[in-house]
C-alpha positions in Angstrom: 60.2 -23.2 -45.2 58.1 -21.5 -42.7 54.4 -21.3 -42.4 53.2 -18.0 -43.7 51.4 -15.7 -41.2 48.4 -15.2 -43.5 47.7 -19.0 -43.3 47.8 -19.0 -39.4 45.5 -16.0 -39.2 43.1 -17.5 -41.8 43.0 -20.8 -39.8 42.3 -18.9 -36.6 39.4 -16.9 -38.2 37.9 -20.2 -39.6 38.2 -21.8 -36.1 36.4 -18.8 -34.4 33.7 -18.7 -37.0 33.1 -22.4 -36.9 33.0 -22.5 -33.1 30.6 -19.5 -33.1 28.1 -21.5 -35.2 28.6 -24.9 -33.6 28.8 -24.1 -29.9 25.4 -23.2 -28.5 25.7 -20.9 -25.5 22.6 -20.6 -23.3 22.2 -18.0 -20.6 22.1 -19.4 -17.1 18.5 -19.5 -16.0 17.9 -18.1 -12.6 15.6 -20.4 -10.6 12.7 -18.6 -8.9 13.4 -18.4 -5.2 10.6 -18.1 -2.7 12.0 -14.7 -1.7 10.5 -12.0 -4.0 11.7 -9.1 -1.9 11.3 -5.9 -3.7 12.6 -3.5 -1.1 14.5 -3.9 2.2 15.2 -1.1 4.7 16.5 -0.6 8.3 15.7 1.7 11.2 12.6 3.1 9.7 9.6 5.1 10.8 6.3 4.7 8.8 3.7 7.4 9.3 0.1 6.7 8.2 -1.9 9.9 7.4 -5.1 11.0 5.8 -6.0 14.5 4.7 -6.9 15.6 8.2 -4.4 14.0 10.7 -2.0 11.2 11.5 -3.6 7.8 11.8 -0.7 5.7 13.0 3.1 5.6 13.5 5.3 2.5 13.2 9.0 2.2 14.1 10.9 -0.8 12.9 14.5 -2.0 13.1 14.3 -3.9 9.8 11.7 -4.3 7.1 11.0 -6.0 3.8 8.4 -5.2 1.2 7.3 -8.1 -1.1 4.5 -8.3 -3.7 1.6 -8.2 -1.3 2.9 -7.5 2.2 5.1 -5.4 4.3 7.1 -7.3 7.0 8.6 -5.4 9.9 10.9 -6.7 12.5 11.0 -5.4 16.1 8.0 -3.2 15.4 6.5 -0.6 17.7 3.1 0.9 16.6 1.4 4.0 18.0 -2.0 5.6 17.5 -4.1 8.2 19.4 -5.5 5.3 21.6 -2.4 3.1 21.8 0.8 4.2 23.6 2.6 1.2 21.9 1.8 -2.1 20.3 5.0 -4.0 20.2 6.1 -7.3 18.7 9.1 -9.1 17.3 7.6 -9.3 13.9 4.6 -7.5 12.2 3.1 -8.0 8.8 0.9 -5.4 7.1 -1.8 -6.9 4.9 -4.2 -4.2 3.9 -5.7 -2.6 7.0 -4.6 -5.5 9.2 -1.4 -5.7 11.2 -0.5 -9.3 12.1 1.9 -9.5 15.0 4.0 -12.4 16.2 6.4 -13.0 19.0 6.2 -11.3 22.4 3.2 -9.0 21.5 2.6 -6.2 24.0 -0.3 -3.7 23.9 0.0 -0.7 26.2 -3.1 1.6 26.0 -3.5 5.2 27.1 -6.6 4.0 29.1 -7.4 0.5 30.0 -5.7 -2.9 30.3 -2.3 -3.8 29.0 -2.2 -7.1 27.1 0.6 -9.6 26.5 0.5 -12.6 24.1 2.5 -14.4 21.5 0.2 -13.8 18.5 -2.3 -11.1 17.7 -3.8 -9.1 14.8 -4.9 -5.5 14.9 -7.4 -4.2 12.4 -6.6 -0.5 12.0 -9.9 0.4 10.4 -12.2 -1.1 13.0 -9.7 -0.7 15.8 -10.1 -4.4 17.0 -7.3 -6.4 18.5 -7.7 -10.1 18.1 -5.4 -12.4 20.1 -5.5 -16.1 19.1 -3.0 -17.3 21.7 -2.9 -17.5 25.5 -2.9 -13.9 26.8 -2.5 -11.9 30.0 -4.1 -8.6 30.7 -3.1 -6.2 33.5 -4.7 -3.1 35.0 -3.1 -2.0 38.3 -3.3 -5.2 40.5 -6.0 -6.8 38.3 -4.9 -9.7 36.3 -6.9 -11.6 33.6 -5.6 -14.6 31.7 -7.3 -16.6 28.9 -6.8 -18.4 25.6 -8.4 -16.1 23.0 -9.4 -12.5 23.1 -11.2 -10.0 20.9 -10.9 -6.4 22.1 -12.8 -3.5 20.5 -10.9 -0.3 21.3 -13.8 2.0 20.2 -16.4 0.3 22.4 -13.8 -0.6 25.0 -15.2 -4.1 25.3 -13.4 -7.4 25.4 -14.6 -11.0 24.8 -12.3 -13.8 25.9 -12.3 -17.6 26.3 -11.3 -19.7 29.3 -10.8 -16.7 31.5 -9.1 -16.7 34.9 -9.1 -13.4 36.7 -7.9 -11.8 39.9 -9.9 -8.5 40.4 -9.6 -6.0 43.2 -12.7 -3.9 44.0 -13.1 -0.9 46.2 -14.5 -1.7 49.7 -17.6 0.2 50.7 
């Protein structure tokens, strides 16, 4: 009086086939996050070159490349006119390098600048500081609120300037 094995297997097959057609399984949709990071890297050196020579060199502790921008953390940037341009965070957008957090510019010739925010246009070689800044050359100290510095022409325009300048006695 036992149940035959064929009937048990047939009932299991019918149960599997029925559940296959009745149960609708949908893939779990991934919500779009704000982070569309395509590439992440650490301790990197980026070298910008053209067909003739090296244009710039950037060192970074950590970086991320997203759809339209390259973010670098603890960036140090060098060119033929700049010993270093340093910041806690830098973002490349086209030919512009936007810097934020403890920005320091040390030139081969001229003033050294410190600010919290700045942007550097690599093509025109113009540094724009849109936060309070300090500039140093030997004992000369200049402070202000905004600065536009053209490295080619070696000219600076600033707002609300306070300065302590030392001149040679004649």
